[in-house]
C-alpha positions as CSV (number, residue, x, y, z in Angstrom):
1,X,-90.9,4.8,34.7
2,X,-89.7,1.0,33.7
3,X,-87.8,1.9,31.0
4,X,-87.5,-0.7,28.2
5,X,-83.8,-1.4,27.3
6,X,-81.4,-3.9,26.0
7,X,-78.2,-5.0,27.2
8,X,-75.3,-6.2,24.9
9,X,-71.6,-6.8,26.1
10,X,-69.5,-7.3,29.0
11,X,-67.4,-4.0,30.7
12,X,-68.2,-0.4,32.0
13,X,-71.4,0.6,30.8
14,X,-72.4,3.0,28.1
15,X,-76.0,3.9,27.8
16,X,-77.3,5.4,24.3
17,X,-79.8,7.2,23.7
18,X,-82.2,8.0,20.6
19,X,-83.8,10.5,18.9
20,X,-87.4,12.0,18.5
21,X,-89.4,9.4,16.8
22,X,-87.2,7.1,17.3
23,X,-86.5,3.8,19.2
24,X,-83.5,2.0,20.9
25,X,-83.6,0.1,17.9
26,X,-81.6,2.7,15.7
27,X,-78.3,1.9,17.1
28,X,-78.1,-2.0,17.7
29,X,-75.1,-2.2,14.5
30,X,-73.1,0.5,16.8
31,X,-73.7,-1.2,20.2
32,X,-72.5,-4.5,18.5
33,X,-69.6,-3.1,17.6
34,X,-68.7,-0.9,21.2
35,X,-70.2,-4.4,22.9
36,X,-66.6,-5.9,22.0
37,X,-65.2,-3.2,25.5
38,X,-68.5,-2.1,26.9
39,X,-71.6,-3.1,28.5
40,X,-73.8,-0.8,26.1
41,X,-77.8,-0.2,27.0
42,X,-79.8,0.6,24.5
43,X,-82.8,3.0,26.6
44,X,-86.6,3.6,24.4
45,X,-87.3,6.9,26.3
46,X,-90.5,8.0,27.8
47,X,-93.6,7.9,25.2
48,X,-91.0,6.2,21.9
49,X,-90.7,2.5,21.8
50,X,-91.9,0.2,24.4
51,X,-91.4,2.0,27.2
52,X,-94.4,3.0,29.0
53,X,-96.8,6.2,27.7
54,X,-96.3,9.6,30.3
55,X,-98.7,12.6,30.3
56,X,-95.4,15.1,30.2
57,X,-92.2,15.3,27.9
58,X,-89.8,17.8,29.9
59,X,-85.7,17.0,29.6
60,X,-86.0,17.5,33.0
61,X,-88.3,14.4,33.7
62,X,-86.2,12.4,30.9
63,X,-83.0,12.9,32.7
64,X,-84.7,11.4,36.2
65,X,-86.2,8.9,34.0
66,X,-82.6,8.0,32.8
67,X,-80.8,8.1,36.5
68,X,-83.9,6.5,38.3
69,X,-82.9,3.3,35.5
70,X,-79.8,3.1,36.5
71,X,-80.2,3.5,40.1
72,X,-82.5,0.0,39.4
73,X,-79.7,-1.0,37.2
74,X,-77.7,-0.7,40.4
75,X,-75.0,1.5,38.2
76,X,-73.1,4.0,39.9
77,X,-71.6,6.0,36.9
78,X,-71.7,5.1,33.0
79,X,-71.0,6.7,30.0
80,X,-73.6,8.2,28.1
81,X,-74.6,9.1,24.3
82,X,-77.0,10.3,22.9
83,X,-78.4,11.5,19.0
84,X,-80.3,14.4,18.8
85,X,-83.2,14.9,21.7
86,X,-81.7,12.2,23.5
87,X,-78.4,14.1,23.0
88,X,-79.8,17.0,25.1
89,X,-81.4,14.1,27.7
90,X,-77.8,13.0,28.1
91,X,-76.0,16.6,28.4
92,X,-79.9,17.6,31.0
93,X,-78.7,14.1,32.8
94,X,-74.9,15.4,33.1
95,X,-76.7,18.8,34.2
96,X,-78.6,17.6,36.3
97,X,-76.8,13.9,38.4
98,X,-72.8,15.0,37.0
99,X,-71.8,12.0,39.2
100,X,-73.5,9.5,37.1
101,X,-72.2,10.3,33.8
102,X,-68.5,9.4,33.3
103,X,-68.1,10.9,30.1
104,X,-70.3,12.1,27.9
105,X,-71.1,12.1,24.2
106,X,-73.6,14.1,22.3
107,X,-74.0,13.3,18.6
108,X,-75.3,16.5,16.5
109,X,-77.4,18.5,18.6
110,X,-76.4,21.9,20.8
111,X,-78.2,22.7,24.3
112,X,-79.5,26.0,22.9
113,X,-83.2,26.4,22.1
114,X,-84.4,25.4,18.3
115,X,-86.6,26.3,15.9
116,X,-90.0,24.1,15.1
117,X,-88.4,21.7,12.2
118,X,-90.8,19.3,12.9
119,X,-94.3,19.9,11.7
120,X,-94.3,18.8,7.9
121,X,-93.4,15.0,10.2
122,X,-96.3,15.8,12.5
123,X,-98.8,16.3,9.6
124,X,-97.2,13.1,7.9
125,X,-98.1,11.3,10.9
126,X,-101.8,12.4,11.7
127,X,-102.6,12.0,8.1
128,X,-102.6,8.2,8.7
129,X,-105.1,6.1,10.7
130,X,-103.4,3.5,11.6
131,X,-106.1,1.0,12.7
132,X,-107.4,1.4,9.0
133,X,-104.5,0.1,7.4
134,X,-104.2,-3.1,5.5
135,X,-100.6,-3.4,5.2
136,X,-97.1,-1.5,5.8
137,X,-96.9,-0.9,1.7
138,X,-100.4,0.8,2.3
139,X,-99.4,3.4,5.3
140,X,-96.1,4.6,3.0
141,X,-98.4,5.6,0.3
142,X,-100.6,7.1,2.1
143,X,-98.2,9.5,3.7
144,X,-96.2,9.7,0.8
145,X,-98.2,12.6,-0.2
146,X,-97.3,14.3,2.9
147,X,-93.5,13.0,3.0
148,X,-91.6,13.1,0.2
149,X,-88.3,11.5,1.4
150,X,-88.6,7.6,1.7
151,X,-85.8,7.5,3.9
152,X,-87.4,9.7,6.6
153,X,-91.1,8.0,5.7
154,X,-89.6,4.6,6.6
155,X,-87.9,5.6,9.4
156,X,-91.5,7.2,11.1
157,X,-92.7,3.9,10.2
158,X,-90.7,1.8,12.6
159,X,-93.2,3.4,15.0
160,X,-95.9,0.9,13.7
161,X,-96.9,-2.0,15.0
162,X,-99.3,-4.5,14.9
163,X,-102.1,-5.9,17.8
164,X,-104.1,-9.0,16.6
165,X,-107.5,-7.9,17.5
166,X,-107.2,-3.9,16.5
167,X,-104.7,-3.9,13.5
168,X,-101.5,-1.6,13.7
169,X,-101.1,1.6,15.9
170,X,-98.7,3.8,16.8
171,X,-96.0,2.3,19.3
172,X,-94.4,5.7,20.0
173,X,-96.9,8.3,22.2
174,X,-97.8,10.9,19.4
175,X,-100.8,13.0,20.9
176,X,-97.8,14.1,23.7
177,X,-94.8,14.0,21.1
178,X,-96.7,17.0,18.9
179,X,-98.9,18.6,22.1
180,X,-95.3,18.9,24.5
181,X,-92.8,19.8,21.3
182,X,-92.0,23.1,22.2
183,X,-90.3,21.5,25.4
184,X,-88.6,19.1,23.1
185,X,-87.2,22.4,21.0
186,X,-86.0,23.9,24.3
187,X,-83.0,24.8,26.0
188,X,-81.1,22.3,28.5
189,X,-79.5,23.5,31.9
190,X,-79.9,26.3,33.9
191,X,-77.6,29.1,34.7
192,X,-75.0,28.1,36.6
193,X,-75.7,24.3,35.8
194,X,-72.2,22.7,35.0
195,X,-70.8,19.2,34.1
196,X,-67.0,19.5,35.0
197,X,-66.2,15.5,33.1
198,X,-64.9,15.0,29.4
199,X,-67.1,15.8,26.9
200,X,-67.2,15.0,23.3
201,X,-70.1,17.0,20.7
202,X,-69.6,14.9,17.2
203,X,-71.5,17.2,14.2
204,X,-72.1,16.1,11.0
205,X,-69.8,18.5,8.9
206,X,-73.3,19.1,6.1
207,X,-75.9,19.3,9.1
208,X,-77.1,22.5,10.5
209,X,-77.8,21.7,14.0
210,X,-74.6,22.7,15.4
211,X,-73.1,25.8,15.2
212,X,-69.6,27.7,15.4
213,X,-71.4,29.8,17.0
214,X,-73.5,27.4,19.3
215,X,-69.9,26.8,21.0
216,X,-70.0,29.5,23.9
217,X,-73.1,28.0,25.0
218,X,-71.7,24.8,24.6
219,X,-68.3,25.5,26.6
220,X,-70.3,27.1,29.6
221,X,-72.2,24.1,30.8
222,X,-69.2,21.6,29.9
223,X,-66.0,23.4,29.8
224,X,-64.3,20.7,29.6
225,X,-65.9,19.5,26.1
226,X,-64.1,19.4,22.7
227,X,-65.7,19.4,19.2
228,X,-65.3,16.9,16.3
229,X,-66.8,17.4,12.9
230,X,-67.6,14.7,10.6
231,X,-67.2,15.2,7.1
232,X,-69.8,14.4,4.7
233,X,-72.5,13.7,7.2
234,X,-76.3,15.0,7.8
235,X,-78.1,15.2,11.0
236,X,-78.1,10.9,11.0
237,X,-74.1,10.6,11.6
238,X,-74.8,7.0,13.0
239,X,-76.4,5.8,9.9
240,X,-74.5,7.5,7.4
241,X,-70.4,7.9,8.9
242,X,-71.3,4.6,11.2
243,X,-67.6,3.6,11.3
244,X,-66.2,7.0,11.8
245,X,-68.5,7.2,14.8
246,X,-67.8,3.8,16.0
247,X,-64.2,4.8,15.7
248,X,-64.4,8.3,17.0
249,X,-66.3,7.0,20.4
250,X,-64.1,4.3,21.4
251,X,-61.1,6.7,21.1
252,X,-62.9,9.0,23.1
253,X,-63.9,6.6,25.8
254,X,-59.9,5.2,25.5
């Protein structure tokens, strides 16, 4: 699994992992900020972006992908930041390969199992036949009856790519993401697994992803974790309050 990636800057390595339906481009603006002090490595996880498609999606497999990627890059230890699904991958990587992770940053995600929350998104995506589209405007118009939020539509449509011969197609592996969705809302870590290194959990003050009663499970797996709440931010902390997140991460990494 040769993960697609981009590298910015020089210094201690900082690996950033995106969320479900996302790709490394979602984090380029902040990556360039942190690249003033770190070698920032943006990664497309399996079945996302320009990384290879695979027939299975689980957190142990994605964490293994990251560990193998770091080995190919000659990186023995690094800081790891993950958002949403990428946050769970980061947590799993820290639990499974603790010596690889110097410091862990998780943005708006707990290690618990979540309820289904993307059925409407899958319905909107399946409503499109990419090969029949003439342009992106048509894609947005077709998706609108199934997905009212224009911002979410714009985010999802970043997964469309055009081939000269066949027209548009989904860059992500939509079939496997939908089929293995239960794995993606599952908890991470096994009984007794711990990461004892420094960990920062950042949650959006207006997001419902990390509750106060999630803290015992977080502390059980990450005894050195600390929690910071970013006011007036929802789940997309990096898009809604990028300046505050940039400062929090910079201060935490020291």
